ZAMARGU-4260 file (C-alpha; in steps of 0.2 Angstrom, whole numbers, plus 5000, padded with zeros to 4 digits):
<rodrens>
0) 4995/4896/5082 | 5011/4892/5092 | 5012/4874/5084 | 5010/4883/5067 | 5024/4895/5070
5) 5035/4881/5077 | 5032/4871/5061 | 5036/4886/5050 | 5052/4888/5060 | 5057/4870/5058
10) 5054/4872/5039 | 5065/4887/5038 | 5079/4879/5048 | 5079/4863/5039 | 5076/4870/5022
15) 5091/4868/5009 | 5101/4883/5004 | 5098/4894/5018 | 5109/4908/5022 | 5106/4925/5032
20) 5102/4933/5016 | 5093/4920/5005 | 5081/4906/5007 | 5077/4892/4995 | 5064/4879/4996
25) 5062/4868/4981 | 5061/4879/4966 | 5057/4895/4976 | 5071/4907/4980 | 5069/4922/4992
30) 5083/4934/4994 | 5089/4950/5001 | 5097/4955/4985 | 5115/4962/4985 | 5112/4971/4968
35) 5097/4980/4976 | 5106/4984/4992 | 5121/4991/4982 | 5109/5002/4974 | 5101/5007/4991
40) 5118/5012/4998 | 5123/5022/4984 | 5106/5030/4984 | 5108/5034/5002 | 5125/5042/4999
45) 5117/5053/4985 | 5102/5059/4994 | 5103/5056/5012 | 5089/5050/5023 | 5075/5055/5011
50) 5057/5048/5009 | 5063/5031/5003 | 5076/5027/5016 | 5071/5016/5031 | 5075/5019/5049
55) 5089/5006/5050 | 5099/5016/5063 | 5113/5004/5068 | 5114/4998/5050 | 5115/5016/5043
60) 5129/5020/5056 | 5139/5005/5048 | 5135/5011/5031 | 5142/5028/5035 | 5158/5021/5043
65) 5161/5010/5028 | 5156/5020/5013 | 5155/5039/5018 | 5172/5043/5010 | 5165/5037/4994
70) 5150/5049/4994 | 5157/5058/4979 | 5161/5042/4969 | 5156/5042/4951 | 5142/5030/4955
75) 5135/5043/4967 | 5136/5057/4955 | 5129/5047/4940 | 5114/5043/4951 | 5111/5061/4956
80) 5112/5065/4938 | 5099/5052/4934 | 5087/5059/4947 | 5090/5077/4943 | 5074/5079/4932
85) 5063/5069/4944 | 5055/5084/4953 | 5041/5075/4962 | 5042/5060/4974 | 5032/5049/4962
90) 5044/5053/4948 | 5059/5048/4959 | 5049/5032/4965 | 5046/5027/4947 | 5065/5030/4942
95) 5071/5020/4957 | 5061/5005/4953 | 5066/5006/4935 | 5084/5005/4940 | 5080/4991/4952
100) 5071/4980/4939 | 5086/4983/4927 | 5099/4978/4940 | 5090/4961/4943 | 5096/4956/4926
105) 5114/4955/4932 | 5124/4943/4943 | 5129/4948/4960 | 5143/4961/4964 | 5157/4963/4961
110) 5156/4955/4943 | 5138/4960/4939 | 5138/4951/4923 | 5123/4952/4912 | 5112/4936/4914
115) 5096/4941/4905 | 5096/4949/4888 | 5078/4954/4885 | 5080/4972/4891 | 5094/4983/4886
120) 5096/5002/4889 | 5112/5012/4886 | 5108/5025/4900 | 5104/5011/4913 | 5120/5001/4907
125) 5130/5017/4912 | 5123/5016/4929 | 5126/4998/4931 | 5144/5001/4925 | 5146/5014/4939
130) 5138/5003/4952 | 5150/4989/4947 | 5165/5000/4949 | 5158/5006/4966 | 5156/4988/4972
135) 5174/4984/4967 | 5182/5000/4974 | 5173/4998/4991 | 5173/4980/4994 | 5154/4980/4994
140) 5152/4962/4996 | 5163/4961/5011 | 5152/4974/5019 | 5136/4964/5013 | 5141/4947/5020
145) 5147/4955/5036 | 5130/4962/5039 | 5120/4946/5035 | 5113/4946/5053 | 5104/4963/5049
150) 5095/4955/5034 | 5091/4939/5043 | 5076/4946/5053 | 5067/4952/5037 | 5072/4936/5028
155) 5064/4925/5041 | 5047/4934/5040 | 5048/4932/5021 | 5052/4914/5022 | 5039/4910/5034
160) 5026/4919/5023 | 5031/4909/5008 | 5028/4892/5017 | 5010/4897/5021 | 5006/4896/5002
165) 5021/4890/4992 | 5020/4897/4974 | 5027/4882/4966 | 5013/4871/4973 | 4999/4884/4972
170) 5003/4890/4954 | 5005/4872/4947 | 4987/4870/4944 | 4986/4886/4934 | 5003/4887/4924
175) 5014/4876/4915 | 5029/4874/4928 | 5040/4864/4917 | 5057/4873/4918 | 5050/4886/4929
180) 5057/4893/4945 | 5051/4907/4957 | 5062/4921/4963 | 5058/4935/4975 | 5071/4949/4978
185) 5070/4962/4992 | 5081/4977/4996 | 5084/4981/5014 | 5089/5000/5017 | 5078/5008/5004
190) 5059/5006/5000 | 5059/5002/4982 | 5042/5001/4973 | 5038/4983/4971 | 5037/4976/4953
195) 5035/4959/4945 | 5050/4949/4939 | 5049/4938/4923 | 5064/4933/4914 | 5071/4918/4904
200) 5088/4910/4903 | 5091/4896/4892 | 5075/4885/4893 | 5071/4891/4911 | 5057/4904/4915
205) 5058/4914/4931 | 5043/4922/4939 | 5043/4933/4954 | 5046/4950/4961 | 5058/4964/4965
210) 5057/4978/4977 | 5047/4980/4993 | 5029/4978/4999 | 5015/4988/4992 | 5016/5007/4994
215) 5008/5015/5010 | 4994/5023/4999 | 4990/5006/4992 | 4990/4995/5007 | 4995/5004/5023
220) 5003/4994/5037 | 4993/4988/5051 | 5007/4981/5062 | 5023/4987/5070 | 5034/4976/5059
225) 5025/4984/5044 | 5026/5002/5051 | 5044/5001/5053 | 5047/4996/5035 | 5033/5007/5027
230) 5036/5024/5018 | 5025/5036/5010 | 5034/5036/4994 | 5022/5048/4985 | 5022/5063/4997
235) 5035/5059/5010 | 5023/5062/5024 | 5025/5054/5041 | 5014/5039/5046 | 5002/5039/5060
240) 5008/5028/5074 | 4993/5016/5073 | 4998/4998/5073 | 4996/4981/5082 | 5008/4966/5084
245) 5001/4952/5073 | 5014/4941/5064 | 5000/4932/5054 | 4995/4949/5047 | 5014/4952/5042
250) 5015/4936/5033 | 4998/4938/5024 | 5004/4956/5019 | 5019/4949/5011 | 5010/4935/5002
255) 4998/4948/4995 | 5012/4957/4987 | 5020/4941/4981 | 5004/4934/4973 | 4999/4951/4966
260) 5016/4951/4956 | 5013/4933/4951 | 4996/4939/4945 | 5005/4950/4933 | 5016/4936/4928
265) 5001/4925/4925 | 4991/4938/4915 | 5002/4952/4907 | 5007/4943/4891 | 4990/4939/4886
270) 4983/4956/4891 | 4996/4963/4880 | 4992/4951/4866 | 4973/4956/4867 | 4977/4975/4871
275) 4970/4983/4855 | 4953/4975/4854 | 4950/4969/4872 | 4959/4979/4885 | 4959/4996/4877
280) 4940/4996/4875 | 4939/4994/4894 | 4947/5011/4896 | 4931/5018/4903 | 4934/5008/4919
285) 4949/5019/4923 | 4941/5035/4917 | 4927/5032/4929 | 4940/5032/4944 | 4948/5047/4937
290) 4932/5057/4935 | 4929/5055/4954 | 4947/5055/4960 | 4957/5066/4948 | 4971/5070/4960
295) 4974/5051/4964 | 4976/5049/4945 | 4989/5063/4945 | 5000/5057/4959 | 4998/5038/4958
300) 5010/5031/4945 | 4997/5017/4942 | 4986/5029/4933 | 5000/5036/4921 | 4994/5025/4907
305) 4976/5024/4900 | 4973/5006/4906 | 4986/5001/4919 | 4972/4999/4932 | 4965/4985/4922
310) 4981/4976/4923 | 4982/4980/4942 | 4964/4973/4944 | 4969/4956/4936 | 4984/4955/4948
315) 4974/4961/4963 | 4960/4948/4960 | 4973/4935/4958 | 4980/4939/4975 | 4963/4938/4982
320) 4960/4921/4973 | 4976/4914/4981 | 4974/4921/4999 | 4956/4918/5001 | 4960/4900/5003
325) 4971/4902/5018 | 4963/4917/5026 | 4947/4923/5019 | 4945/4938/5032 | 4962/4945/5027
330) 4957/4943/5008 | 4941/4952/5011 | 4948/4966/5020 | 4961/4969/5006 | 4947/4967/4993
335) 4937/4982/5001 | 4953/4992/5001 | 4955/4989/4982 | 4938/4995/4979 | 4942/5010/4989
340) 4956/5013/4977 | 4943/5014/4964 | 4943/4996/4957 | 4924/4995/4957 | 4925/4980/4945
345) 4937/4969/4956 | 4924/4957/4962 | 4919/4953/4945 | 4937/4949/4940 | 4937/4938/4956
350) 4922/4929/4950 | 4929/4926/4933 | 4945/4919/4940 | 4934/4907/4951 | 4925/4901/4935
355) 4939/4900/4923 | 4952/4892/4936 | 4939/4878/4938 | 4938/4876/4919 | 4956/4877/4917
360) 4959/4863/4930 | 4946/4852/4922 | 4953/4854/4905 | 4971/4853/4911 | 4975/4869/4902
365) 4985/4885/4908 | 4974/4898/4915 | 4981/4911/4903 | 4972/4903/4889 | 4956/4910/4896
370) 4961/4928/4898 | 4952/4932/4882 | 4936/4925/4889 | 4938/4934/4905 | 4940/4951/4896
375) 4925/4947/4885 | 4914/4943/4900 | 4920/4958/4910 | 4915/4970/4897 | 4897/4963/4898
380) 4897/4962/4917 | 4902/4980/4919 | 4896/4989/4903 | 4901/5007/4900 | 4883/5013/4902
385) 4882/5007/4920 | 4900/5011/4925 | 4897/5027/4935 | 4882/5019/4944 | 4892/5003/4949
390) 4906/5014/4955 | 4895/5024/4966 | 4887/5008/4973 | 4903/4998/4976 | 4917/5011/4980
395) 4916/5015/4999 | 4916/5033/5006 | 4934/5036/5012 | 4946/5050/5017 | 4954/5047/5001
400) 4939/5052/4991 | 4935/5066/5002 | 4952/5074/5000 | 4952/5071/4982 | 4935/5080/4981
405) 4945/5095/4989 | 4954/5097/4972 | 4937/5098/4963 | 4930/5110/4975 | 4946/5120/4976
410) 4945/5121/4995 | 4943/5112/5011 | 4940/5118/5029 | 4947/5112/5045 | 4936/5115/5060
415) 4942/5114/5078 | 4932/5116/5093 | 4931/5130/5106 | 4918/5122/5118 | 4930/5113/5129
420) 4929/5120/5147 | 4948/5117/5148 | 4955/5131/5138 | 4971/5122/5136 | 4961/5109/5127
425) 4956/5122/5114 | 4973/5128/5111 | 4979/5110/5109 | 4965/5106/5096 | 4969/5122/5087
430) 4987/5116/5086 | 4981/5099/5080 | 4972/5108/5066 | 4988/5118/5061 | 4997/5101/5060
435) 4983/5094/5049 | 4984/5109/5038 | 5002/5108/5036 | 5001/5090/5030 | 4986/5094/5018
440) 4996/5108/5010 | 5010/5095/5007 | 4998/5083/5001 | 4990/5095/4988 | 5007/5101/4982
445) 5007/5090/4967 | 4990/5097/4960 | 4992/5110/4946 | 4977/5120/4952 | 4974/5129/4969
450) 4967/5120/4984 | 4963/5132/4998 | 4966/5124/5015 | 4958/5135/5029 | 4956/5133/5047
455) 4941/5140/5057 | 4934/5138/5074 | 4917/5130/5077 | 4910/5147/5081 | 4916/5154/5064
460) 4908/5142/5053 | 4894/5149/5042 | 4879/5140/5034 | 4888/5140/5018 | 4904/5133/5026
465) 4893/5118/5032 | 4890/5113/5014 | 4909/5112/5010 | 4922/5098/5012 | 4927/5099/5030
470) 4938/5090/5042 | 4931/5091/5060 | 4944/5090/5074 | 4938/5084/5091 | 4923/5076/5099
475) 4906/5083/5103 | 4911/5090/5120 | 4924/5101/5112 | 4917/5104/5094 | 4900/5112/5092
480) 4899/5106/5074 | 4902/5088/5079 | 4889/5089/5092 | 4876/5095/5079 | 4881/5082/5066
485) 4885/5066/5076 | 4868/5059/5074 | 4872/5057/5056 | 4889/5048/5060 | 4891/5029/5060
490) 4901/5031/5076 | 4900/5044/5090 | 4907/5047/5107 | 4894/5047/5121 | 4898/5051/5139
495) 4893/5037/5151 | 4897/5038/5170 | 4911/5050/5167 | 4919/5039/5153 | 4919/5043/5134
500) 4913/5028/5124 | 4914/5026/5106 | 4898/5018/5101 | 4890/5012/5084 | 4875/5020/5076
505) 4862/5006/5074 | 4854/5015/5059 | 4869/5013/5048 | 4867/4997/5037 | 4878/4987/5025
510) 4894/4991/5034 | 4908/4978/5032 | 4919/4978/5048 | 4936/4970/5051 | 4945/4968/5067
515) 4964/4967/5068 | 4973/4962/5084 | 4985/4949/5090 | 4983/4935/5085 | 4969/4937/5072
520) 4961/4946/5058 | 4942/4943/5057 | 4926/4951/5050 | 4914/4955/5063 | 4896/4963/5064
525) 4896/4982/5064 | 4888/4983/5081 | 4898/4969/5089 | 4911/4980/5097 | 4911/4997/5106
530) 4926/5006/5114 | 4928/5013/5131 | 4947/5014/5132 | 4954/5031/5136 | 4966/5028/5122
535) 4952/5027/5108 | 4954/5037/5092 | 4945/5037/5076 | 4946/5044/5059 | 4930/5043/5048
540) 4923/5050/5032 | 4904/5052/5027 | 4895/5061/5014 | 4891/5079/5020 | 4872/5079/5025
545) 4871/5097/5020 | 4877/5093/5002 | 4878/5075/4997 | 4892/5077/4984 | 4904/5084/4997
550) 4912/5075/5012 | 4916/5077/5030 | 4931/5069/5038 | 4930/5067/5057 | 4946/5065/5068
555) 4943/5063/5086 | 4949/5054/5102 | 4943/5050/5119 | 4954/5065/5124 | 4964/5078/5115
560) 4979/5067/5113 | 4969/5053/5105 | 4962/5066/5093 | 4980/5069/5087 | 4983/5051/5084
565) 4976/5054/5066 | 4985/5070/5062 | 4989/5064/5045 | 4973/5059/5037 | 4979/5058/5019
570) 4981/5039/5016 | 4966/5030/5022 | 4957/5018/5011 | 4944/5014/5024 | 4927/5023/5028
575) 4932/5023/5046 | 4946/5016/5057 | 4946/5015/5076 | 4962/5012/5086 | 4962/5010/5105
580) 4981/5004/5107 | 4976/4986/5106 | 4965/4983/5091 | 4962/4991/5074 | 4944/4991/5067
585) 4942/4995/5049 | 4924/4999/5042 | 4918/5001/5024 | 4902/5008/5018 | 4896/5017/5002
</rodrens>
C-alpha cells in the first residue's frame, strides 16, 4: 500500500500542467473550477452558512475579509431572487446545480466568455453577467489564486483517484476517443449536486462532471475526509460522526462519482433516442420503487421525472463495471446500497454491460451501439408482472424503507427504556429519544400528509403499539421491548464477564457483510466478527415480527453514550451498521 501511494504521489508530482487548482494527465483534466468557486462565494454571501456550505473555517474567514463589503452586490441580490421560490432544500439543490452546469459553459473569470453554444437561457445569462461583474469588481481571481494552497489538499485526492483508473485509458475500449478529452470540475466551498458534463467545441468532444461527490442520501461518507465534505442537501440534518480513516476508500468514492457521470455520458444520448419505445415502457421499474417508498420519490430529485431512475441505473451499473476491476469489494458494497435505494434491477444491467462490453470489444464497435439491445433484454429480464416480487427479493430492509413506511402508516413510535438501574441512564435515553424525534420531524417536513412521531417509554407500549413502525432506543438492559425482541434481531448485545458484546445471530442467513477500516474495504462472512469494544454502537432495521409489513429500527450502544452515536437515523442505505471507533461494518439482508 505504501509503495502504491508513493507511486501515485510521483505521478502527481511529475505530471504535466499541475497547479494548486488543476491537474492534467494526458487528455484528462481535474480542476477546482474558478467559475464554481465564484458561484460558491456569492452563494455564501447571499445565504450564509446554510445546508450547502462546507465547514472551511480559515477559508471562510478569508472570504469574509475579502468579500463581505460586497454582500449587497447585484450578483448577490440576483442570486437571492433566483432562489426566492425554492422553498425546500431539494429545490435549492436543483437550482444550484443548474446554475453550476450553466457556468461551466464559460471561460474563467474575469472575462467569462461563452465557450459552448449548446445551451442558452436568458435568466441564467443574467446571473452569469452579474457574476462576471462581481468577479471584476472584487478582483476575484486574485483571491482565488492567492488561496490555491487551500484547494491543493482536495485536488491531490482527486488526482490520486484518477490515476487508479484513468478515464482516457479505461473508456478507450468502449468509446470512440478520437478528438475527445475528459474534464472533471469541482467546487470547494459549497456542496453542489454532482452532474455529468458533456460539451463540444469545434471537433473536440468533452466528457466529464461538475459539482461534488454523491449526496449523503445516495452514498453516505465512511471516512473522515468524506465526513468533512459531505452535506445532507435534502433536509439539512447533521451527520452522525461515524467514520474511519481510509484513503483508499476516499479515492474509490471519488472514482465511483466520476464513472457514474461518465456512465451518463456513455448512455444518455442513446437512451434519449430510444426513449419513446424502449425507455418509457420501463416506467414500471420506477413505479415499483415509488409504491414502496413514496416519500423518497417526493424529496429525491432523481424521482422527479417518470424514468430518471432508469438513466441512473445505467450510470450506476457502469460505475460498478469500471470499479469492480480494481476493487471488487468496494464495488459490491456500493451495489448493495444502490439496491437499497430501490434499483432492484441494477444487477441485471451490470450483467448486460458485461455481455455487451465483450461483444463491443470483439466487434471493435462503440458500446453505445448496443444500448438498444440492453434495453430490449432488460424488459425481458425484469418483466412488469414480476417487478414487485423481484423488488421484495432484492431490495434490502433498511432504515430508509422503515422511515418511508412511516408516511404510509401515518405514525411512528420512538420507544426508550426505563429498566436501567441507573436512573441517570433513563433520563439520558429519554433525551436521546427527544433528539431522534426532532430529527424525524424535520425529516418528515416535506411530506404533504401528517406523520405522527410519538415518544413512549417501554412501560407504556401496548399490544397494538408493538405492531406499528417503531424506533427502539437502548440495549436489552435498559429497554424492555428490546429484551423481549432481540432473539429476532440479527445482532444483539449480550453480557459476558461484565462486558457488553455485540454478537451475531447465527439463525440469520443470506447476509452480505462488508468491513471498512484502515487500510481496506473487504467483504466478510456475517458471523466472522463480534464486537466487545466499550465504544460499540449499532443501527439496524428489521421487519416487525408482530406485523411483517411494518418495521423496527433499533439504535443502541454498549453504553448510553454509544446509543446516541446514531441519533440521526434518517440516511442509512444498509440493513445494519456497526461502529466501534475503529471499524465500520455494513450488512444487507432482505
